C-alpha positions as CSV (number, residue, x, y, z in Angstrom):
1,M,-36.3,-30.5,41.7
2,S,-36.5,-29.9,38.0
3,E,-34.5,-27.5,35.9
4,H,-37.2,-27.5,33.3
5,R,-39.7,-26.5,36.0
6,I,-37.5,-23.5,37.0
7,E,-37.4,-22.3,33.3
8,Q,-41.2,-22.7,33.0
9,L,-41.9,-20.7,36.2
10,I,-39.5,-17.8,35.3
11,T,-41.0,-17.7,31.8
12,Q,-44.5,-17.4,33.4
13,L,-43.3,-14.5,35.6
14,V,-41.8,-12.6,32.7
15,Q,-44.9,-13.1,30.5
16,S,-47.3,-12.1,33.3
17,A,-45.4,-8.9,34.3
18,P,-46.2,-6.4,35.7
19,A,-48.8,-8.5,37.5
20,L,-46.8,-11.2,39.3
21,D,-48.6,-14.3,40.5
22,E,-47.8,-15.0,44.1
23,A,-48.3,-18.7,43.6
24,V,-45.7,-18.7,40.8
25,L,-43.3,-16.8,42.9
26,R,-43.7,-19.3,45.8
27,D,-43.3,-22.3,43.4
28,L,-40.2,-20.8,41.8
29,D,-38.7,-20.0,45.3
30,G,-39.3,-23.6,46.3
31,E,-37.6,-25.0,43.2
32,L,-34.6,-22.7,43.7
33,Q,-34.3,-23.6,47.4
34,A,-34.4,-27.3,46.4
35,N,-31.7,-26.7,43.9
36,G,-29.5,-25.1,46.6
37,S,-26.7,-23.9,44.5
38,P,-25.2,-20.5,45.2
39,L,-26.7,-19.2,41.9
40,A,-30.1,-20.5,42.8
41,R,-29.9,-18.9,46.3
42,S,-29.0,-15.6,44.7
43,I,-31.9,-15.8,42.3
44,A,-34.2,-16.5,45.2
45,R,-32.9,-13.5,47.2
46,V,-33.6,-11.2,44.3
47,L,-37.1,-12.7,43.8
48,A,-37.9,-12.0,47.4
49,L,-37.1,-8.4,46.9
50,L,-38.9,-8.1,43.5
51,D,-41.3,-5.1,43.5
52,T,-44.8,-6.5,43.4
53,G,-46.5,-3.1,43.6
54,Q,-46.5,-3.1,47.4
55,P,-45.7,0.2,49.1
56,I,-42.3,-1.2,50.3
57,A,-39.4,-0.3,48.0
58,G,-38.3,-3.3,46.0
59,I,-36.2,-4.1,42.9
60,D,-37.8,-2.8,39.7
61,Q,-39.3,-5.6,37.6
62,G,-38.2,-4.1,34.3
63,I,-34.6,-4.3,35.5
64,A,-34.7,-7.6,37.4
65,L,-36.9,-9.9,35.3
66,P,-34.6,-10.1,32.2
67,A,-31.5,-10.7,34.4
68,L,-33.4,-13.3,36.5
69,A,-34.5,-15.1,33.3
70,M,-31.0,-15.2,32.0
71,A,-29.7,-16.4,35.3
72,C,-32.3,-19.2,35.4
73,G,-31.3,-20.1,31.9
74,T,-27.7,-20.4,33.0
75,L,-28.7,-22.4,36.1
76,C,-30.7,-24.9,34.0
77,D,-28.2,-25.3,31.1
78,P,-26.3,-28.6,31.7
79,R,-23.6,-27.5,29.3
80,L,-22.5,-24.6,31.5
81,T,-19.9,-24.8,34.2
82,E,-19.4,-23.3,37.6
83,R,-17.5,-20.4,35.9
84,E,-20.7,-19.4,34.0
85,H,-22.8,-19.9,37.2
86,D,-20.4,-17.6,39.1
87,A,-20.7,-14.9,36.4
88,A,-24.5,-15.1,36.4
89,R,-24.5,-15.0,40.2
90,F,-22.3,-11.8,40.2
91,E,-24.8,-10.2,37.8
92,I,-27.8,-11.1,39.9
93,E,-26.2,-10.0,43.1
94,T,-25.5,-6.5,41.7
95,L,-29.3,-6.1,41.9
96,L,-29.3,-6.6,45.7
97,P,-29.4,-3.4,47.8
98,L,-26.4,-2.7,50.0
99,P,-26.9,-2.6,53.7
100,A,-27.4,1.0,54.9
101,S,-24.2,0.9,57.0
102,A,-22.1,-0.2,54.0
103,V,-22.7,3.0,51.9
104,K,-21.2,6.1,53.4
105,P,-21.3,9.3,51.4
106,P,-17.9,10.8,50.7
107,T,-16.9,13.6,53.0
108,L,-16.1,16.9,51.4
109,T,-12.6,18.2,52.0
110,A,-10.7,21.3,51.0
111,P,-8.7,20.9,47.8
112,D,-5.0,20.3,48.2
113,V,-4.2,23.1,45.8
114,P,-6.2,26.4,46.0
115,L,-7.8,27.3,42.7
116,S,-6.1,30.7,42.7
117,S,-2.7,29.1,42.5
118,L,-3.5,27.3,39.2
119,R,-2.1,28.8,36.0
120,R,-2.9,28.1,32.4
121,R,-0.3,26.4,30.3
122,S,0.9,28.4,27.4
């Protein structure tokens, strides 16, 4: 495992976008899995969902790659603490789609006060 290698690989991905090299994605995933930290696992989950132009809906590269690059930089910076890692993980995890059952549209209800009973203030 090498933090320097993680930074090299994410830089390659950003520079080669929108054409993402599958070998680089695999290598980066391997390095992140070897790291094993919660932040590294979150980065790996987003990478797995990165839109590579396949017909399956994924996470847009233009949105994900800058956030992934910053998160990898945070992961690899020895000066940063768990607090910064948690903040970066939170940012990365906002890119993950919610399970279909978790998002329920709000139900429409009748207003508590009918519109006809409202009066303008003078």
